[in-house]
N, C-alpha and C positions, 0 to 999 in steps of 0.2 A: 814441235818439229815433226814432220811426216816420217822421218827416218829413225825416230827414237821409239823404242818399245814401251808400251804402256800396259799396265794391268787392267785390261778392259775386254769384256766378252760381248760380242754382238748377238742380238736376238732380233728376229723378224717375226712380227705378229700379224697374222691375217687368217682368212678362213681355212687355209691349208695347214696352219699351225697356231690355233687360237690362244694357246697358253705360252707360246714361245719356248717350248721345251727342247732341250738338246737332243738331237737325233730323232725328232718326232715330226719333221716337216714332210708334207706331201704323202701321208700314209693312207689316205682314204681310198685311193684307186691303185694301190700297189706300186706307187711311184710315178704313175702317169698323172696328168692334170685331172684332178677329181673334185675340187671344191674351191674354185677361184672366186665365186661370187654367190650372193644370196638375193632373194626377193626382199623388198622393203615395204612393209604393210602400213596401212593408215594408222597413225598414232603409235606405231611401234617404237620402242626405245631399244635400238640395236647396240649391244655391247661389243665394242671393237677391241677393247683391251681391258683385262682384269688380271693384273700381274702383281704378285708378291715379290718383294726384294728391294734393292737399292740401286739406283742408277739414273740415267738421263735419257728421256725421249729425244732423239736426234732428228727424226724426219717423220712427217705424217703425209701420206698420199691417199687420196680418195677420188673416185669417179662414180658418177651416177648416170643411168640411162636417160633421165630427165634433168635438164639443166636450164630451164626457163626462169624468168624473173621470180615467179611465184615460188618455185622450188628453192632458189637460192635465198629467198627471204623467209622461208618457213621450214626448212630443215635446220635444226640447231645442233651444234657440236657442244658437248658438255665434258668437262674434265674434273676429276676428283683426285686429289693427292692425299696420300697418307691416311686413308679411311675417313676423310672428311664427309659428314652427312649432307653437306650442301656443296654444289659445284663451285670451284674456283674460276671456271670458265663456263659460260652459258650464252652462246652467241650464234646468230644465223650464219650459215657457212659462207654465204656471199660476202657479208660484212667482215667476218673473221679473216677470209682469204683475200682481202683488199679489193673486193668487187661490190662496193656498197650500193651501186645502182642496180645490181642484179644482172649485169651484162657480162658474159664470158668473153675473154680475149686473151691472146697469147702475150705473156709478159714475164719478166723476172726482176725482182729486186733482192735486197739483202736477205730477206726472211721468207718470201713467198714467191711462188711461180705457178704458172699453168703453161705447159709445154706448147700445146696447140689450141688452147682455149677449150679443152674438153676434160680437164682434170684440175685437182686442187693439191698443191704441195706447200708444206710449211717446214721451215728449218730452224725455228726458234728452239734453243735448248731448254728442256723442261725437266728439272731434277725432281726426283721423288726418293724419300728416305725409307719408306716402309711398303708403299703400295701405289700403283697407278691404275686408274680406271678412266676410260674414254668411251663415250656413248654418243650415238647419233639418234636424234628424236625426229620422227617424221610427222610434222604438224601441218603438212600441206593439204590434208583431206583427200589425198589420192594415193593409189598404189603405184610404187616405183618398181619396175621389173628387175633391174640389175643394180646391185651395189658391190663394188670392188674396193678394197682398201689394203694398205700396207703401213704398219707402224714399226719403225726401226729404232731400237734402243740399245744402249750399252750398259752392261752391269759393271759398276765401279764404285769405289768408296767415295762418299761425299764428305765435305767438311761440315762441322757443326753449324756454321753460320751461312751455309749455302741457302739461298732463298727459293721459294716456290713461285711458279708462274701463275699469273692471273690475267684475265681479260674481262672487261665489263662493257656491256652494250646499252646504249640509250637511243630511243627513237622518240622524237618530240617535234612539236611546233612551238617555238618560243613565244612568250608574251612580249609585247613591245617593251623595249629597254632592258629586258632580262637577257643575261648571257646564256649561252648553251653549255651546259655542264658535260664535260668529257670524262672526268675522273674526280672522285671525292672519296678519299680513304685516309684512315689513321694508321700509324705504326711506322715501322722502319722499312725502307725499300728503295726501289729504283723504277722511275718512269721510263719505259722502253720506247714508247711512241704511240701513235694513234692513226687510225683510218677514219676519215671524215667524209661522209656523203652529204651533199647539199642539194636539195630539190627546191629551187626558188619559186616563190608564189608569183607567177607571171600574170595571173589574173589581176592582182593588186598593183604590181609594180612594172608590168610590161617587161621589156628586155633590159632594164637598168641593171647595172653591175651590183652584185650582192656581197662582194668579198672585201669590203673595207675594214671589217672587224678585226681586232687584234686578239691573238692568243695571249692569255694571261695565266701565269702559274704561281699560285700561292703556296709557299712551303714553310713548314716549321713555325707556325704561329702567326703568319701574315693575316691581317684582318681586312681593313678597308682597301688597301692597295697591295699588289703583288710584288714580289722580288723580281720576277721575270715577266717582261712584257714585250711582245713582238710589235710589228708595224702594219700587218695586214694578213688576210687569210692566205692569199697566193704567195706572199712573202715567206710565210711560215714553212711552206713546202718547197721553197727555193726558186720560185719563178717571180714574175713581175708584170705589172700592167695587164691585169686579167690573167686568164689561165686556160691553156690548151692541154692536150694530151702529151705526156712525156714520162719516161721511165728512167729513173736513176737508182743507184743502190739504196740510198737512205731517204730519198724524197722523190715524189712524183705524183702524177695524176693518171690513174689507170684508164679512166674513161670520162669523156665529156659528151653528153647527149643534150642538144639544145643548150640551155643555160645550166643544166644539172651536171655535177661533177662528183667523182669519187677520188679522193686524194689521200696521200699518206706521208708521214714523217717519222723516222726512227732516230732516236738520240743515242747513237752508238759512238760517234766521235765527239759528241758534246754531251756527256752523261749528266743525267739529272737524278741525284740521290736525295732522299728525304729521311730525316731522323724521327720526326713526330707525326707529320701529316702532310698531305698534298691535295690541292684542288686545281684542276686544269679546266679552263673555260675558253670559249670563243665568243667574242662580241658578235651579235647579229646586226651588222651594219652594212649599208650599201652606199652607193654614190652615183652622181651623174650631174650633168650640166643643169643649171637652174631652170632653163627654159623647158627641160623635160621633167623636172621634179615638180614644178609649180602646178601643172594640171593635175597631178596626183594629189597634191595638197588641197587644191580646190574641190576635188571629188571626194574628199574626206578619207583618203587612203590612210591606213595606220602608219604614220611617219612622225618621228621626233628628230628635229635637226640637231646636229652636233658641231659641225664646222663648215665654213665655206672659204674658198681660195679664189680671190680675184686679183692675184698678184701678191697679196699678203694674206696670211692665214688668220682667220677670225674665229674665236671660240664663242659659240652661241648656244651651247648645251643648256637646256632649261631656261632659255631666254626667248623673248618674242621679237625676232629680227624683222626688219623691213628693207625693201629696196635691195634685195640680194642679187648677186651676179657671180659668174664663174662656176666653179665646181663645188657641189654640195655633198657632204657626208651626212647620212641620216640613219637612225635606228629603224629596223624593219622586222617583219615576221616571215619566217620561212620554215621549211620542213628539213629536219636533220636526222641522220643515222650515224652514230659514232661508236667506235670501238677504241678503248684504251688498253694497251698492252703494258703490263708491269710485273715486277717481282716484289715479293714482300716476305718478311719473316713472320711466322705465325706462332 
């Protein structure tokens, strides 16, 4: 409740108070604005937060003077909890902040926002029990003149079983018939959600719809078949019959450029916990009317048929059908950028 007192101390960490010390903010210019930003050099790993203690990161805000596609896909945000030697988060900032195509736009969902398309904000709670370290790595190959940031945390006592925050990034072009891996990890935790950018291969498939593939979630020992299976890519993010731009709290499509999309889904009201392991995948499958699919087959495009609907649904996966009509679902190959957000006990 907002009106109930809690034993929690706020700290703001930025260039004006890099250690978040009590009574030590804005000292560099005698109280005037003195150190709001810094230069960001080629291949520099800029430490934004290096904090000893116990608490929760509540808000991360960043802005850069360069925000083009190349920058959003080549500046990486890294997070290290409790003195881990390897980062629990290592993701390009565009993908991490739900802009997987690299295009800035104004939006707000449950965990991320950019007020006017010129900044990056994250509100995912990120606990740490001993230490928190957050780094930006400039892998763009170019000098960035201005970097501003603000990390807001609260000092408070955590429970023994409070989990750490992770985010994993994958970029790939799938092999035909192979699913796109979004998350694959062992242990005990909670899958918070995903951001998925799809860049369809228009050279091979024209403007045919790419999003017939189902999200499949294998949990706690599932082998050949998953416990959780969806009905289609756009269905997973709450839309239907293809996909346009929309912003909802826990599901949406931040941008659509041509056939390419960047979409997200957060499992806040439908939580997904796992006790032993979890694997999250998306089928790389598209669809279209047979008179548009047949020329692609004739031209030896990489296609493997799965079903067709001519009034009745026919299952033809790994068969040699003939005399098809109606709507065809088929495996295809496209380019994907995915981020899985999750918590896990270490």
